[in-house]
C-alpha positions in Angstrom: -15.3 51.8 99.0 -11.9 50.1 98.4 -13.6 47.4 96.2 -15.3 50.0 94.0 -12.1 52.0 93.7 -10.0 49.0 92.7 -12.2 46.3 91.2 -15.2 48.2 89.9 -17.6 46.6 92.4 -16.6 43.0 92.1 -13.8 41.3 94.1 -12.9 39.8 97.4 -10.7 41.9 99.7 -8.9 41.3 103.0 -9.4 44.9 104.2 -5.9 46.3 103.8 -5.5 49.8 102.4 -3.4 51.0 99.5 -3.3 54.7 100.3 -0.1 56.1 101.6 1.5 52.6 101.7 5.1 52.0 100.7 4.9 49.8 97.5 6.8 47.1 99.2 3.9 46.6 101.8 1.8 43.6 100.9 -1.5 45.5 101.1 -0.4 47.1 97.8 2.2 44.8 96.3 0.3 41.6 97.2 -2.8 42.9 95.5 -0.8 43.9 92.4 0.9 40.5 92.0 -2.4 38.7 92.6 -4.0 40.9 89.9 -1.2 40.1 87.5 -1.4 36.4 88.2 -5.2 36.3 87.7 -5.0 38.2 84.5 -2.3 35.8 83.3 -4.5 32.8 84.0 -7.3 34.2 82.0 -5.0 35.4 79.2 -3.5 31.9 78.9 -7.0 30.5 78.4 -6.9 28.3 81.5 -10.1 29.8 82.8 -12.7 32.5 82.0 -12.6 34.0 85.6 -9.9 33.8 88.2 -9.3 35.0 91.7 -5.9 34.7 93.3 -5.7 35.0 97.1 -2.5 35.6 98.9 -2.0 35.8 102.7 1.0 37.1 104.6 2.3 37.3 108.1 4.3 40.2 109.4 8.0 39.5 109.2 7.7 36.4 107.0 8.8 36.7 103.4 7.0 33.6 102.0 3.2 33.9 101.8 1.3 31.8 104.3 -1.0 30.6 101.5 -1.7 31.2 97.8 -5.1 30.1 96.5 -6.6 30.1 93.0 -10.4 30.0 92.4 -11.6 29.9 88.8 -15.3 29.7 89.9 -15.8 26.5 87.9 -14.6 28.1 84.7 -11.3 26.2 84.3 -10.9 24.8 80.8 -11.6 21.2 80.3 -8.7 19.0 81.3 -7.4 21.2 84.0 -8.4 22.4 87.5 -7.6 25.0 90.1 -4.9 22.9 91.6 -3.0 22.6 88.3 -3.5 26.3 87.6 -2.2 27.1 91.1 1.0 25.1 90.3 1.5 27.1 87.1 1.0 30.4 89.0 3.5 29.4 91.7 6.1 28.4 89.1 5.7 31.8 87.2 5.4 34.2 90.1 7.5 34.9 93.2 5.1 36.2 95.8 7.7 37.3 98.3 7.3 41.1 99.0 10.8 42.1 98.0 10.6 40.1 94.8 7.2 41.5 93.9 8.7 45.0 94.2 11.5 44.0 91.9 9.5 42.1 89.3 6.9 44.8 89.0 9.5 47.6 89.4 7.4 49.2 92.1 10.0 51.6 93.4 10.4 53.3 90.0 9.1 56.9 89.9 8.5 57.3 93.6 5.1 58.3 94.9 4.2 60.3 91.8 3.6 57.0 90.1 0.9 56.0 92.6 -0.8 59.4 92.5 -2.3 58.2 89.2 -4.2 55.6 91.1 -6.1 58.2 93.1 -8.4 58.8 90.1 -9.9 55.8 88.2 -8.3 53.2 90.5 -5.4 50.8 90.4 -6.5 48.2 87.9 -7.7 48.0 84.3 -5.4 50.8 83.1 -3.3 50.9 80.0 -0.4 52.8 81.4 3.3 51.8 81.5 3.5 52.6 85.2 0.8 50.0 85.9 3.3 47.1 85.5 0.9 44.7 87.3 -1.4 44.9 84.2 1.2 43.1 82.1 0.3 39.5 81.4 3.0 36.9 82.1 3.1 33.6 80.1 2.0 30.5 82.1 2.5 26.8 81.4 0.6 23.9 82.8 2.5 20.9 83.8 1.9 17.9 81.6 
């Protein structure tokens, strides 16, 4: 059910829940920053499709891993490794920094009540800060 609610039937998911979670918890904030990073990769024209995976350990600020998979759609002359480097340069995946960069504490829980209908992603709403594309640059 969580995949349908958040990704419309397509997407990998580690099993964490968003409901009732403090926005600084990585079940929610990690999914939001991964969404923003993947959208930014596609918007930059680096690939037609992109999945960004992030894994965390309890009590550890830095992610254990960050992975980019473009499903073979990376533009000619680049690859997933180069795109991952651009993503790591543009995004700070530490939970506290995600909360700050996406302004996740603004508006309290009422902000997240909007996600109960029509999901968390693909919405044109100022409260859905993770839908904003960030500019990315590939290293030469």
